[in-house]
VOGU-3710 file (C-alpha; in Angstrom, 3 decimals, decimal comma):
1> mqrwlythrr> 15,360/11,145/16,594  15,697/13,199/13,401  18,797/11,200/12,378  16,901/7,924/12,883  14,006/9,149/10,761  16,401/10,212/8,011  18,172/6,852/8,096  14,850/5,006/8,095  13,642/6,969/5,091  16,945/6,391/3,296
11> ktfrivlkgv> 16,588/2,625/3,810  13,023/2,751/2,567  14,202/4,726/-0,454  16,828/2,058/-1,218  14,201/-0,693/-0,970  11,924/1,113/-3,414  14,834/1,886/-5,729  15,791/-1,772/-6,009  15,030/-2,973/-9,519  14,161/0,483/-10,871
21> tkqqpvlsll> 14,816/0,979/-14,571  15,014/4,150/-16,623  11,455/3,542/-17,745  10,124/3,556/-14,155  10,193/7,035/-12,563  11,413/6,855/-8,972  8,848/9,329/-7,693  6,039/7,328/-9,267  7,208/4,132/-7,569  7,556/5,920/-4,252
31> aramssesyt> 4,059/7,322/-4,547  2,644/3,865/-5,267  4,495/2,305/-2,347  3,343/5,013/0,049  -0,291/4,968/-1,115  -0,891/1,210/-0,886  -4,149/0,374/0,830  -5,240/-2,624/2,837  -8,820/-3,833/2,482  -10,477/-7,097/3,482
41> tlnvtrprey> -12,968/-7,198/0,590  -11,127/-5,257/-2,132  -7,856/-5,594/-3,999  -6,556/-2,215/-5,197  -3,721/-2,054/-7,740  -2,262/0,449/-10,205  -1,630/-1,460/-13,462  -1,188/1,588/-15,725  -0,119/5,186/-15,225  -2,931/7,119/-13,518
51> vvhvemnrpd> -5,197/4,026/-13,687  -6,423/2,285/-10,520  -7,934/-1,201/-10,621  -10,430/-1,895/-7,808  -11,279/-5,598/-7,649  -14,017/-7,021/-5,428  -12,083/-9,712/-3,624  -14,310/-12,313/-1,951  -14,132/-15,017/-4,632  -14,883/-17,815/-2,169
61> krnamngaff> -18,150/-16,017/-1,335  -18,889/-15,183/-4,987  -18,066/-11,544/-4,141  -21,248/-11,308/-2,068  -21,606/-7,879/-0,474  -21,266/-7,876/3,304  -21,051/-5,032/5,806  -17,288/-4,694/5,426  -17,655/-4,427/1,645  -20,142/-1,572/1,872
71> seigacfqkl> -17,852/0,377/4,193  -14,744/-0,282/2,136  -16,199/0,444/-1,313  -17,395/3,850/-0,155  -14,151/4,712/1,621  -12,084/3,500/-1,342  -13,832/5,657/-3,942  -13,943/8,647/-1,650  -10,157/8,379/-1,294  -9,597/7,846/-5,026
81> sddsdcrvvv> -11,608/10,968/-5,783  -8,921/13,002/-4,010  -5,951/10,968/-5,278  -3,928/13,001/-7,811  -2,224/9,799/-9,013  -5,610/8,401/-10,079  -7,448/9,659/-13,142  -9,565/6,622/-14,063  -10,823/3,583/-12,126  -11,599/0,084/-13,414
91> lsgagkifta> -13,975/-1,940/-11,211  -14,094/-5,740/-11,539  -14,707/-8,917/-9,546  -12,219/-11,642/-8,601  -13,003/-15,297/-9,229  -15,674/-16,996/-11,297  -18,384/-14,313/-11,151  -18,643/-10,538/-10,823  -20,953/-10,613/-7,790  -23,820/-12,628/-6,333
101> gldlmdlgnv> -25,232/-9,466/-4,769  -26,087/-8,972/-1,118  -24,583/-11,442/1,370  -27,735/-12,771/3,028  -25,646/-14,424/5,748  -24,404/-11,031/6,904  -27,754/-9,475/7,759  -27,653/-10,305/11,479  -27,863/-6,671/12,599  -30,790/-5,921/10,313
111> iairesektd> -32,672/-9,028/11,432  -31,969/-8,223/15,086  -33,515/-4,772/14,662  -36,563/-6,123/12,857  -37,189/-8,927/15,347  -36,593/-6,919/18,524  -39,645/-7,086/20,795  -38,396/-4,246/22,993  -38,322/-1,660/20,211  -41,444/-0,088/18,743
121> igrkavqlrk> -42,084/0,090/15,009  -41,165/3,755/14,676  -37,755/3,293/16,280  -37,115/0,127/14,267  -37,854/2,105/11,123  -35,391/4,859/12,075  -32,633/2,316/12,771  -33,258/0,416/9,542  -33,254/3,707/7,640  -29,749/4,398/8,965
131> fltnwqenfs> -28,520/1,082/7,544  -30,091/1,762/4,167  -28,854/5,335/3,817  -25,342/4,237/4,786  -25,313/1,525/2,108  -26,800/3,923/-0,447  -24,200/6,572/0,306  -21,351/4,089/-0,082  -22,532/3,119/-3,572  -23,129/6,775/-4,431
141> qiekcgkpvi> -19,441/7,470/-3,761  -18,760/5,798/-7,125  -20,934/8,363/-8,875  -19,573/11,192/-6,714  -15,975/10,178/-7,431  -14,564/12,813/-9,770  -12,777/10,162/-11,817  -14,521/8,085/-14,530  -15,270/4,528/-13,383  -15,332/1,643/-15,883
151> aaihsacvgg> -17,103/-1,530/-14,746  -15,706/-4,781/-16,205  -18,456/-7,359/-15,648  -18,045/-11,101/-16,196  -20,492/-13,927/-15,535  -23,188/-13,155/-12,926  -24,091/-9,623/-11,881  -27,005/-10,065/-9,506  -29,058/-7,733/-7,304  -26,636/-5,310/-5,673
161> gvdltsacdv> -24,318/-5,802/-8,637  -26,805/-3,944/-10,842  -27,055/-1,194/-8,194  -23,257/-0,993/-8,135  -22,649/-0,926/-11,875  -25,515/1,496/-12,515  -23,461/4,049/-10,560  -20,459/3,566/-12,876  -19,762/5,710/-15,929  -18,959/3,003/-18,494
171> rycsedawfq> -19,820/-0,690/-18,490  -18,132/-3,469/-20,463  -19,008/-7,145/-20,094  -17,870/-10,575/-21,250  -19,927/-12,849/-23,498  -20,886/-15,031/-20,524  -22,228/-12,104/-18,483  -25,778/-12,079/-17,231  -27,691/-9,633/-15,072  -30,648/-9,808/-12,729
181> ikeidlglaa> -32,536/-7,207/-10,702  -33,175/-9,910/-8,126  -34,643/-8,018/-5,170  -38,316/-8,542/-5,989  -37,799/-12,316/-5,691  -36,575/-11,693/-2,137  -39,706/-9,785/-1,176  -38,367/-6,240/-1,367  -37,845/-3,384/-3,797  -34,296/-2,655/-4,937
191> dlgtlqrfpk> -33,099/0,196/-2,741  -29,441/0,920/-3,527  -29,782/2,802/-6,808  -31,062/0,452/-9,522  -34,582/1,881/-9,602  -33,199/5,419/-9,709  -30,224/5,056/-12,088  -30,900/2,026/-14,295  -33,910/3,539/-16,171  -31,873/6,647/-16,962
201> vigndsyare> -28,892/4,583/-18,098  -30,891/2,552/-20,630  -33,305/5,364/-21,533  -36,339/3,057/-21,629  -38,677/3,250/-18,642  -40,935/0,409/-19,824  -37,970/-1,933/-20,280  -36,571/-1,044/-16,855  -39,924/-1,686/-15,157  -40,299/-5,045/-16,894
211> laftarkfya> -36,911/-6,205/-15,607  -37,526/-4,849/-12,108  -41,045/-6,316/-11,798  -40,154/-9,786/-13,113  -36,577/-10,256/-11,826  -35,847/-12,127/-15,050  -32,278/-12,592/-16,176  -30,938/-10,698/-19,145  -27,731/-11,587/-20,934  -24,841/-9,767/-22,575
221> deakqmgfvs> -26,440/-9,261/-25,999  -29,638/-7,895/-24,494  -27,668/-5,684/-22,093  -25,824/-4,146/-25,049  -28,977/-3,819/-27,123  -30,711/-1,863/-24,347  -27,642/0,303/-23,771  -26,631/-0,909/-20,303  -23,186/-2,007/-21,570  -21,268/-0,484/-24,460
231> rilpdkdsll> -18,946/-3,383/-25,356  -18,961/-7,183/-25,145  -15,625/-9,033/-25,002  -15,028/-12,786/-25,536  -13,842/-13,620/-22,005  -12,714/-12,178/-18,672  -9,075/-11,674/-19,704  -9,903/-9,763/-22,874  -12,557/-7,845/-20,920  -10,021/-6,593/-18,384
241> daaldmaali> -7,516/-5,768/-21,120  -10,127/-3,711/-22,984  -11,241/-1,904/-19,819  -7,651/-1,084/-18,852  -6,845/0,080/-22,391  -9,836/2,398/-22,358  -8,897/3,640/-18,886  -5,350/4,366/-20,068  -6,686/6,306/-23,061  -8,950/8,424/-20,856
251> askspiavqg> -6,119/8,911/-18,349  -3,963/10,384/-21,133  -6,462/13,234/-21,588  -6,627/16,459/-19,607  -7,846/15,640/-16,080  -9,445/19,083/-15,955  -11,478/18,288/-19,070  -12,344/14,697/-18,130  -13,471/15,467/-14,607  -15,413/18,507/-15,789
261> tkasmvysrd> -17,166/16,339/-18,370  -18,193/13,792/-15,733  -19,420/16,481/-13,343  -21,506/18,086/-16,079  -23,014/14,818/-17,353  -23,998/13,642/-13,867  -25,521/17,041/-13,050  -27,320/17,377/-16,398  -28,905/13,926/-16,061  -30,951/15,157/-13,087
271> hsvqeglehi> -31,613/18,734/-14,262  -33,096/20,578/-17,232  -31,062/21,415/-20,324  -30,928/25,067/-19,318  -29,760/24,231/-15,801  -27,107/21,959/-17,271  -25,886/24,731/-19,566  -25,670/27,139/-16,664  -23,760/24,553/-14,620  -21,106/23,928/-17,293
281> giwnqsmlqs> -20,876/27,659/-17,962  -20,039/28,366/-14,334  -17,646/25,399/-14,289  -15,779/26,423/-17,431  -15,464/30,079/-16,552  -12,816/28,868/-14,135  -11,493/25,789/-15,909  -10,903/27,565/-19,239  -8,150/29,446/-17,433  -6,229/26,187/-16,935
291> sdmtdaamaq> -3,021/25,576/-18,873  -4,457/22,255/-20,118  -6,222/23,863/-23,083  -3,019/25,557/-24,237  -0,984/22,382/-23,681  -3,493/20,314/-25,679  -3,530/22,822/-28,565  0,266/23,009/-28,697  0,567/19,211/-28,663  -1,842/18,905/-31,594
301> mqkkeakfsk> 0,027/21,559/-33,572  3,329/19,768/-32,933  1,743/16,348/-33,493  2,880/15,184/-30,078  1,096/13,541/-27,186  0,104/16,133/-24,611  1,302/15,701/-21,027  -0,854/17,149/-18,283  0,208/17,879/-14,730  -1,550/16,342/-11,741
311> l> -4,563/17,984/-10,172
//
């Protein structure tokens, strides 16, 4: 049995080695081959060193968010948070648009609960609450992920798309991008994070309320003017290139420093200045003992690019 396993591994090793060049570390290729994931609504690739590209992959459904998507997006980011070969994530959408938002054709379970004549209102409410908290938690995994997440948004970003991207750290968009907090037109309040995160992202409560109350569309220039996106690129291809370039730059930095910065900024957003200072003080009393600070200082003195070990 042990001999068979050894032989099997040796064959696998040969398969992975095929086509390897001096510029492609064997261990890196092995790690990528062994960590490949299979999702029905996502396409996960590793286009740059330490950079993971998560692409919503239901182009024929305009990347509408169904039950499988909610489960997979949460599981994916939870896994990436613990993946030492991932330091930055780029999130995009396959096909003509970023996302049409919630898949209204996939609400059978919710409708069944609401329309059940055998269940009283209180029990219906508890069951519906479970659906909502599950969806909320899956989107919150993006914010909880220790790695920075860059959203690359092209064309339409509707409803749940605003919830989704509000949980990201950085947002770029293409010139044809447009956004809409659509839920109020469907007879409900947005409940997956837009009303909680979007006002803090743009820093203008009046503006956020206007967009949420009216469900009006806003376009790339307005999104940048209000601070929801930080860059506008000419088209989808240049958008992805810019997002991946930025991800690669961030990935070249100390993962200790980058992840500590994200943790502190997320915490400080919801706490007082003093609480935020105490949080980063406690964090850095440990992290300042890392070799990354010494490695970064030595690299600058020698005018070389610093190389940091995996976390």
